[in-house]
C-alpha positions, 0 to 999 in steps of 0.5 A: 868577757863574751867568748868567741864562740857566744858572739857567732851564736849571737850573730847567727840569731840575728842574722836568722832574725833578719833573713826571716823577716823583709824590710820591704814589707815592714810598716816600720820603714814607711816615712811618717809623712805617709802614715799621717791620715792613712788608713792604708799605704800604697807601698808598691804597686805596678800596672803593666798592660801589653797589647798585642792586637786589638784582640789581644791583651795581658795585664800584670799586676803587683800591689803591695799595700800596708794596711794601718787599721780595720779602715784600711782593709778595703784598700787591700783587695785581694781579688781578680776577675775574669770571664770567658774571654779572660783567662787567669795565667798568675795568681798569688798573695802573701801577708806580712806583719808589721816586722815584715814576717811573712805570716801567710802565702796564698796560691791560686789554688787557695782563692775562692772561685765565685760569681762577680755579681749578686744574688740578683742576677739571673746569669752571667759569665763574670766571675772573680777569684778572691781572698778573704783575709781576716787580719790577726793585727795591725799593721800587716802587708799585702802582695798580690800579684796577678797576670790574665789575658784577654781577647777584649780590648775595649776596656783598659785598666785605667790609672787612679793610683790614689784611691780615695781619702785616707790612702797614701801612695809611697810608689806607684806606676803605670805602663803600657806596651803598644808594640805594634803601635796600634792607634790610641788616645790618652787623657790625663786628669788632675795630674798638675800639682802631684809629683808624677812622672809621665813619658807618652809615645806611640808604643809606650805610656807610663806614668809613676807617682811617689811619695803622695800623702794621705788626703783627709776627708772633709764635710761637705767637699767634692769627690775624691774623683774631682780632685785626684789624678787618673789617666784614661786609655782607649784604643780607636781599634779594639775588640769586645767579646769578639766583636770588632770596633772602631771610633775616635769620637762619641758620634762615631762610637754611638754608631758603632753601639747602634750597628753592633750591640742594638740593631736588630734587638727591638724586634716584636711578635706581631701579637705584641704589635697590635696589642699595644697598638690598640692601647694607644687607639685614638691617641694622636699626641706622642708623649701620651702615647709614651705614658700608656706604653710605659705604664704597660711595661711597668705593669707587665715586667720586673727587674732583674740583672741578666748580663749577658750579651757582648761584655754585658753591653748588648741588651737582651732581644725585646721579644725575649723580654716579651715573653718572659716578663723581665730583664736588666736596665738594658733589656727592659730600656731596649723593650720599652724602646721596641713598644715606643717604635711600634706605636711610632714614637721615637726613643734612644737607648741612653748609657749613664752613670747611675747613683753617683752624680757622675758624667760620661766624660764629653771630652772623651770617648771610651767605653763608660757608664754602669746604667741605661736609660731611655730619652724621648726627644720632646722638641728640645725638652727631652723626657727621660725614663727610668725603666727598671722600676715598677712604680717610677712617674712617667718622665721622672728620674729622680737623684739616681740619674738626674743632671748628669751628661750621658750618652744617647745612642742614635742611628746617625751616632752617640750625642752627648746630653744633660738629663733633668736637673732638679734644682734648689727650690724645684726640690720643695716641701711644703708643710702646713696645719693646725697645732693644738697645746694641751695643759698638761704640756702635750699636744694634738696637730694635724697638717698636711705635707706635699713634696716635690722634686728631689723630695718627692723621690725621698717618699714616694717609696712610702706607699709600699710601707705597711701601716707599721713600718710607715709609723716607725718610719716616721718616729725613727727618722723623720722626727726622732727628736719627738719624744713620746710622738704617736701618729694617730692616722696617715692618708698617702696620696701620690700623685704621679701625673704632677709628680706630688707626694702628699702626706695628711697626718694627725700625731699627738705628743705627750709632755711635749712643753715644760709646765711649771707654776710660773711658765708653759715653755715650748719649742715652736718648731715641732715638725721640721727641725734642722739642727745640722752643723758641719764640722769645724775646721781650723785649716781647711783644705778642700772646697766646699760643696754642697751636693742638693739644694732644696726649700721647705715651707712650713706654716701651722696655726698654734693654739695655746691651752685654756687658760694661758695668753701670749706675751711678747712674741720675737721678732722676725728672724731673716738670714741671707747668704750665697749658700741659702736663706732662713726666714722665721715670723711668729705672728699673733692671730689672736690672745690664744693663737699664732701663725709659726711661718718658716723658709729654710732655702739652700743652694747647690753649689761648689765654694772655694775652701775660704767660704766654708767658715762662713757656710758653717756660721749659716748652719750654726744660727739656723740651728740655734734658731731651730730650737727657739722656745717660747713662754706663755703665761696663765691668764690672772 
């Protein structure tokens, strides 16, 4: 029989244990459906924004995130940014273990304080305070709280409650208080089909989502931004780094940006104006003038990030870039525009989302974009210039900024345009040459590879490689499936006028064929084997997206070793689908040689999830035939 004193002691220990833990932060309390397919769980995150005036805003954030494994660490970011116009008022973080026991606490003085930009930036007032927590076990929970006050209301934090694939949400809320009823606009995207509560008035916006399971990423699908909910809010009247602004559409935004951020920043020294006018002397065609000026700019400048000016949006003055010879995307684009102005060629500063293929939202005007390029109107066939590259051909963008809606800033206002589209067969690679098979199973090859469109974009950087780097690239990337490959010589030609890249290559491969007394067996596709097969899904949930289309054409004359003759050749292979086509024909020239012709075309597009199986079947058929072997026999 247990004594009362013993029972009291056990009760005390249990109470102490419970008290030292917090069930709210225990990973054991998370519903099972929220841990499925999740690397992290947003347990309870809230953002509350109060807009006191057009130049005064307070943002309070509280984020409670449980990290289930190391892949979820990125979803528990313990950091807050600030600058000269943004002051952090409160900052703290607490780490809890799986049972909810507190294991680490950070006050503001414990946060590291560093520049918010990388080493390639000359100057920026953007800084970040952060904690670099290294977990000792999983799962763990982070409670991060921050509060800051800013005079810049041009950027109102968005609500993006499900921040990607493999993240579930137990509870997330977003609230904006607007007590002075400053006119605003807001846009909700992808709310349908999600458990979202929404309340909206002229003084308050409130959104919340609860118990949203994680989305599992599937191969060849859309970016999560295209399917997950998002809310964006913008004030009609705002302040950016002390500069007041007002707009309700892109036209008005462009008028404001041109007047407040760009006007007066294209002045050049008279000596520079005279110099560039001499460069184009006798040239009447504005596009030819632009080509000369673009090359002059490329030769004279280099890219370096300089995040100064109004919120990182105002470019460095053109005469300053001209003096120092460097600038960021804003400064170099504005400088190029100034040079073109000097020779009477019209061009426009243009805002774009770079890298990830993403549109400026044409239906909702707000401060968007992360990069700047230059637009030259050309009778309906716009020319676009990437001003941060010393090697990019005139009028070529590549996949960094191609095929997306951009904002062109004209004196009359902002205009949404679409950049150059490199569609399907425009991304062409042609390979032609000769392959000679040897008796010992080795081969020698001499061929020319010509690339256009985005395939040009993939390769024109080869001109910057050393010989050793180039040969290594061929062996480890382009033709890594060929053991014993040796590159004998390479000649590269970069035709920047026609935007065509040519490689003339001589190569050899030892032990390529399997040789025995009965036969000589070799794979016929030597230099462009595509064996990609998409992952199999029993129940596909997401749409199929083929991001880039292309066309590859290959033609090789293949000569047999002495003493060998051709037997029967395989019939023509032709596959035609909505996703593209594949055609291979092998035709006899004579008893000792044949032609190998191959064409693979893939079409860019978004398709319903039900089409994924057919697409996978198409790629499997291609992959299987890419390994086609031909057997030849010795003469009797």
